[in-house]
Structures are given as structure tokens and as C-alpha cells.
N, C-alpha and C positions, 0 to 999 in steps of 0.2 A: 544067247549068242555071246561067246567069250573069245577074246583074242589071245593067242598063245605066242610065246617067244618074242616079247617086246624088246629084248636085248638086241635082236637082229635089227629091228627098226631104229633103235636108239643109235647103234653104231653106224648105220647107213646115213642118218641125219648128220652125225658128227663128221663123217668123212666126205659126204657128197653135198650136204646142205639141204636135203629134202628126203622124203619118203612117202609112199602111198600105202595106206592100210584100208582094205575093203571090209565090208560087213560089220561096220561099227554100229550102224543103226539097222534094225529090222525093217521089213516092208511096212509093218504096222506103225513103227515109230516115225519113219519118214513121212508117212501119210498124216500122222497126227501133227507133225511140225507144219506140213503143207496146209493143213486145214486152218491152223492158227493164222498163217500168213495170208490166206485167201480172205479172211474176214477183218483185215485191218482197215482202219480209216486212213487212206493214203494222203490226206490233205495236211497232215501235221508238219511242223516246221523242219524237223530233221529228216523228212522224207523227200527224196529228190526223184522227179519223174520226167522222163523224156521218151522219145520214140525208141531210142537205142538202149536205155538203161533205167531201171528202177532201183534205188538204193536207200537204205536206212542207216544213218549214222547213229552211234551210241545205241546199237540195236538191242542189247540186253536190258538197257535202262528203258528204252522206248516200249519194248514188248516183254515185260517181266514175266508174263504167263508162260513164256517159252523156255525159261531157264531150266526147269525140271526136266523138260523133254530133251534138251540138248545135253545136259550133264547126266547122262545115264551111267551105268556101272562101267561100261567100256571107256567112256570119255574120262571119267574120274581116275580110272586106273592108268590111262595113258599119261595124263597130267602128272600124276604122282610118280610113276615109275620111269617115264622117259625124261620128263623135265626135272622134277624134284618135288619134295614134300612141301616146300614153301612157295611154290609158284601160284600166282593169282592172275585174274583177268585184268588187262590194262587197256584194251580197245576191242570194239566189236562193230562189224558192218555187215549188212545183208545186201547182196547184189542179185538182181534178176536181169539177165540179158535175154530179152524176148527172142522168139523164133526168127524175127526179121532183122535182128540187131546187126549193124555194121560196125560195132564197137571194136576197135583195134587198139591194143596196148603195146607200145614199143618196149624193148628191153630196158629194165630199170631195177634199182634196189629200193626197198622201203626204208627211207632214211629219217622219217619223222615219227615222233610220239605225240599222243594227245595229252595235254596237261590242263590244269584248272585256271591258270593265269599267266600273264606275260611279265617276265622279270629280266633284269640285266644280270646274267649269271655267266661266269667264265666257262667257256667250252660249249655253251648252248647257243645255237643260232645257225642259219637264219630262222626267223619266225614267220608264221602265216596265221591270219585270223579270218575265219569264215563264220558268220552268224553267231558271234560271241563264243566260238570254239577256237581254242588255241592249239597250234601244232608247232613243234620245234625240232630241229635236228640236234640230238644230244651228243655227248662224247661217245666215241666209238665203243667203249667197253659196255655201255648201256645197250646199244644196238646188238652187240655180239651176244648178249645175255638173253635176248627175246626169242621165243618160239611162236610161230603162227600155225594155227590149225584152220584148214579150209574144209568145211563140211559140205559135201556135194548132195544136193537134193534131186539131181538128175544125172543120168549117165553122161559122162563128158569125155570126148576124145578130140582128135585134131580137127574134126569137122565142125565142132560147135564151141570153139574157144578154150580148149584145155590149155592149162599153163604150159609154156615151154620154158625150160631152165637150162642154165649152164652149170653142170656139175662142178663142185669144188670152188665155185666163185665166191662162196661165203667166207673163205679163209684169207682173202687178199685185201681186206679193208674196203675203202670206198673207191669204186670204179666209175669212170665216165664211160657209158655204153659205147660211145663212138670209138673208143680205143680197143674194143674187143678184137683180138687177132683170131680170125676164123681158121687160120692155118694151124692154130694150136688148140683152140677151144672146141668143144663139141656141144651139140644141142640135144636135149631129151624132152620128149612130149610126155606129160604126166596124165595118162588116161586114168580116170577114176570112175568106179561103178557108182550107181545110185545107192546112197546110204554109206558110202565110203568117205574117207578123209585123206587129204594131203597135209603133211606137216612140213614146214619150211622155216629156214632161218631167214630173217628179213634182208640180210646182205647177199643172199643168193640172187644173182641176176635172173630176172624172169620177165615174161611178156605173154601175150596171147594174140591169136589171129582172129579174123572175123568169122562169124558163123556162116557155114556154107550148106549145111544139111537141113535147115529149117527146124532145128530142135532147140528148145530153150535151155538155158544153163542158169540154175539158181545155186548160189554159194553163200554160206555163212562163214565169215572171216573173223577169227578171234585171236588176239595176241595175248601172250602171257609173259610175265617177268617175276623174279623174286627179289628185285631191288627197289628200295625206296629212293625217291629223288632227293637231291640236296636242299638244305635250307627249308624254305617254306613252300617249295614247289611240290605239287602232288599230281599223280595220275588222275585224269579227269573221269575215268571209268573204273577205278579200282574196285574189284569185286572178287570175293573168294570163290574159287571153282568148286 
């Protein structure tokens, strides 16, 4: 299964802040990934479990056996041709919103990066620390440089929490969502097939509604950059794709 015309998707991301590419993973590949996930020990420290959400932070580090399944030929080509030769992984999370999930996410931008330590650095802040993991809002040019891939292990539409986005919002710096002028802006629902991906710039305003159709939504979220951080600060999950 190969993807053609990546230039179209690349230009769509640059103009609108997002794109959807289906058929990145075959049925067999999607099932192989699902099988690995079904056999995990969910009691580990970086695993978060509630009625509404199961999540794994530092996913590719926590589940290294999944790396070769995720970075198939299609994914490697997308990173190389859409992002650039020097892009590498800087963050990974697995989300599982169960069939009964009432998890609602208001419009927001992804404004923090995961780093290995907390430092006083010009342009970096505010900071958050959770379970010895450090996140910080970096200078704008670092956020503008990041691409996010969201791998969909289930068919996702407006009835089970597909992302809704505001096209072109990634070009306007940092927005406070309460200032969105709906007389000017439009909303688009990003329907993604099972085995497809959504690519997004983190400054694209996005959110999701509650699940209403009783279908689960499992997503692997991976962020990429080609920038090293200043001084002795490092990406906490740096990994070549």
C-alpha cells in the first residue's frame, strides 16, 4: 500500500494547518498494532487509566516493540517528504477513549514540549512537572517547526470524537480560544478511516466532542521536529523516525 502525491498533502498542511491521509496502515498492520496494545501491563507509572480515558505517555519508549509496526514504509516516506530529511520524534502519546467516554476537549493549541529537565532559559515558560516529566512552552519558532501525526486505529467521525479544527489558525501565533470570532472563522471535522492518519501543526486550534455513537477511538499521537534545543536542554523523547 503506497501513498501517491504527497506534495498535495504537504501544501494543504502549510496552508490550512492540517491534512488527512487514509490507507497508511493496512488492515493487517492495524491489527498487529492493536494486538500489541491489548497485551500491555496497564499498571505502569506512565499509564493513566480512568473511566473516560486510557493514555500512555512516552509511548514509544514505554512500548518499544511497537516502533517497527508504526514506522512502516508509508510513515517513513511521509516524515521524509512532507516534514524533511532531518525530522525526528520528540513526543509520543497513546489515547484510548472507550465506547462510553464522555471526554470533551475544548478548543486549544498544543503549546508545550516535553524536555528532560527544568532550567531558567530566556523565552521558555511557563513550566509544568508531572511525575518527574517536564513540559514547557518554548519560543514560538520552535512550536511553528513541529508536525504532529495522529494514527487512527479506529474509524473516527463527528460521532466518536473526531478532531474539529479551525483552518489556517496555525499562521496567527498564539491564540486565546475565547477570542475566536465565529463570524470570521470556520470549523472543519477531520473524519479519518481506520488505518489512516491526520497530520497537524500544533498551533492549529483544535478540540473534540464527546462520543455519542458507542464506538471507541484509539489514537497514537507523535510529534516531530528537526531543531535541537538551546544550551543543555534536550527533548525528553528524542528518537529517530
